[in-house]
N, C-alpha and C positions, 0 to 999 in steps of 0.2 A: 473457563480459561483464567488462570491464576493472574491476578492483578500485577502487571510489571513493576509498578512502584508501591505495592502494598506494604513493603517492609519500611520504606522511607517516608511516606507520606499519608499514611493511615494509621488510626490507633492500633495500639498492640492488642492481638485478640488470640484465644486459644486456638480458633479455627484459621483456615487459610483465606485471605480477601480475593474475591473474584472481581472480574472486570465489572460484572454488572451490579455488584454491591456499591460502587460508587457512581456509575452511569455517567460519569462526565469524560471519559477517555474516548479516544477515537475507536478503540477495539469496542466498547460499549455501544457506541453509536452505531458501528456495523451491525452488532448483533440486535439492536433495537429495530433496526430497518430490515435486515435479511431474514430474521426469525419472525417476523410478523405475518401473520396467516394470510396466504394468497399472493405475497408480493412476488415470489419466484414464479408463479403462474401467469404474471403479466407479460403479454406478448410483446407490447411496445417496450416494456423496460428491458426484456431480454434481447431485442433487437438494438437497442441503446448500447447495452453493455457488451454485446457480442456473445451472449450465453444462450442456452437452450431452456424452455420452459420446463420446470420441475428441476433444474439443477440443485442439488443440495450443497450448501455452503459449508466449506471447511475452514474453521478459524484457527490461527496459529499453525498454519500449514508449513511443513518442512520440506523445502524442495531439494535438499542436498545438493547444494552447488558444487560441481567439480573443481577441485583445485589442481596446481601444477603437479604436485608431488602424489598424485593418485589417493590424496585424502579427501574425505567429503565434509563440507562445511555443514554445521547443524543449526544455523540461526533460522528464524521463522519469518513467513511472509504472513501479513495481517489476515488474508482471506483468499482462498481459491474457490471460485464458483465456476463449475464446468471447465472451460479450456482458457479462463482468464485469471490471473493473480492480480491481486489488488493490494496497493498500499495506502492507508487511511491516515489523514491527518486533520487534527480538530485544534488543540491548544498548543501543540508541539511547536517550538521555535524554529526548527530547520529539520534537515534530513541526516543531520550527523556528519562529522568529519572523522577521517581514519587515516592512519599512517600508510605510507608506501608500502611497508612490510606486509601489511594485511591485504591491501588493495591489489598489489601486483602478483600475489599468490593464485589469483583465480585464472583458471586454464583458458578461458575463452576471452579475457579482457582485450587483448590486442586485436582479436579477430572481429570483435563486435564493436569497439569504440576506437577512434582516432584519439590516441592516448595523449597526444602532444596539445589538444584542444580542451581535454578536461579541466573543469576549473579547480584551481588549487588555492589553499591559504598557506603562505610559505611553501612547506613542503607536502603538507598533508591534502589528502583530496577531499574535496567538498561534495556534500550529497551522497555520503557513502551508501545509504539506504537505496537510494534510487539505482545506483551503479549495481549494487548486489542483487536486487530485485529484477531489473533487467536482463542481467546475465542469467538468473534463474530461469525467467521466461524464455531466453534463447535456448538454454541447455535443455529444456523439457519440451520445446517447440510449441509453446504457449503463447498467449497474447498477455499484456501487462497494462494494467490501468491505475492511474493516481487519483484518489478521492481526496478533495481537500475543500476549504472553506472560500468561497467567493470574497470574503473580506480579508484574505490573506494573499494580495498580489505578489508578494515577496516569495512565497512558496511556489507561486505559478512561474515565476521567473527563474527560480531554480530549476525547475523541471525543464523549461524550454532550453537552458544552458547545458543541461545533460542531453537532451534528445536532439540537439545539433550536432553532438559529437558521434552519432551512430553513422557507422561506415555504409550500411545497407538502407537504402531508401524504402525496400520492400519491408524490411522488419520494423522500419521507422513508422509505417502506417499501421502496424500492429501494437504500437505503443501510444497510449492515449491518456488524456486528463478529463476529469468530469468533476464539477463542484457539486457539494451537497444540494445547493439550491436548484441546480439544473435536474439532479436525480429527483428532488421531491416533486417534480412535475408529472411523475408516474406513480406516485405512491396513493394509497387510499386516504380520503380526507382525514379520517380520525387520527392517522399517523402523522400526516403532515401538520396538524394541530399540535400534537405532541412535540414533534421536532421544533416548533416555533416556540413554545413555552419552555422546553428543557434546554435546547441549544440556541435559541435566537435565529434559527434557520427558517426563512420564509421566502 
């Protein structure tokens, strides 16, 4: 997977930077975990995530979220594993903000959310990535999970502010949050040691 910030934050190279070249992004953390041997065969982890044993991770999944004008959006979700979409956060400061012109073009926005309650900063919508990915899960009839660091309660609060705006309590139960620290309980000990050294996750 091409590194999202490679052109801006990494040295210029003749070749293309990939996420694992730096290993510091949330995408690289996802890959380090879910590409590790036998991780997706762990029954307890599958039960925790709502996936099936041997589901194959798809990184940079394009859900093609439907828009109002019969146009399909082409942005990516960090990972799809079985019937679950994942948004991963590690060092990012927030879930991005976006203008009403972009957010309000999503076909299912008002069906899924009570838009009057959605958090805003002035006129712009807060936590745009969460809105978009929840809408993707709704359109594809999938579950959605946010993976974040337990040391970032601010991101957790941003997620709760969005989840409270869902109209359907049934769909709300299909949208969850999990910390990297909680996830590490189900991982092999060698991988847990690596996550502690590399990312301070323990």
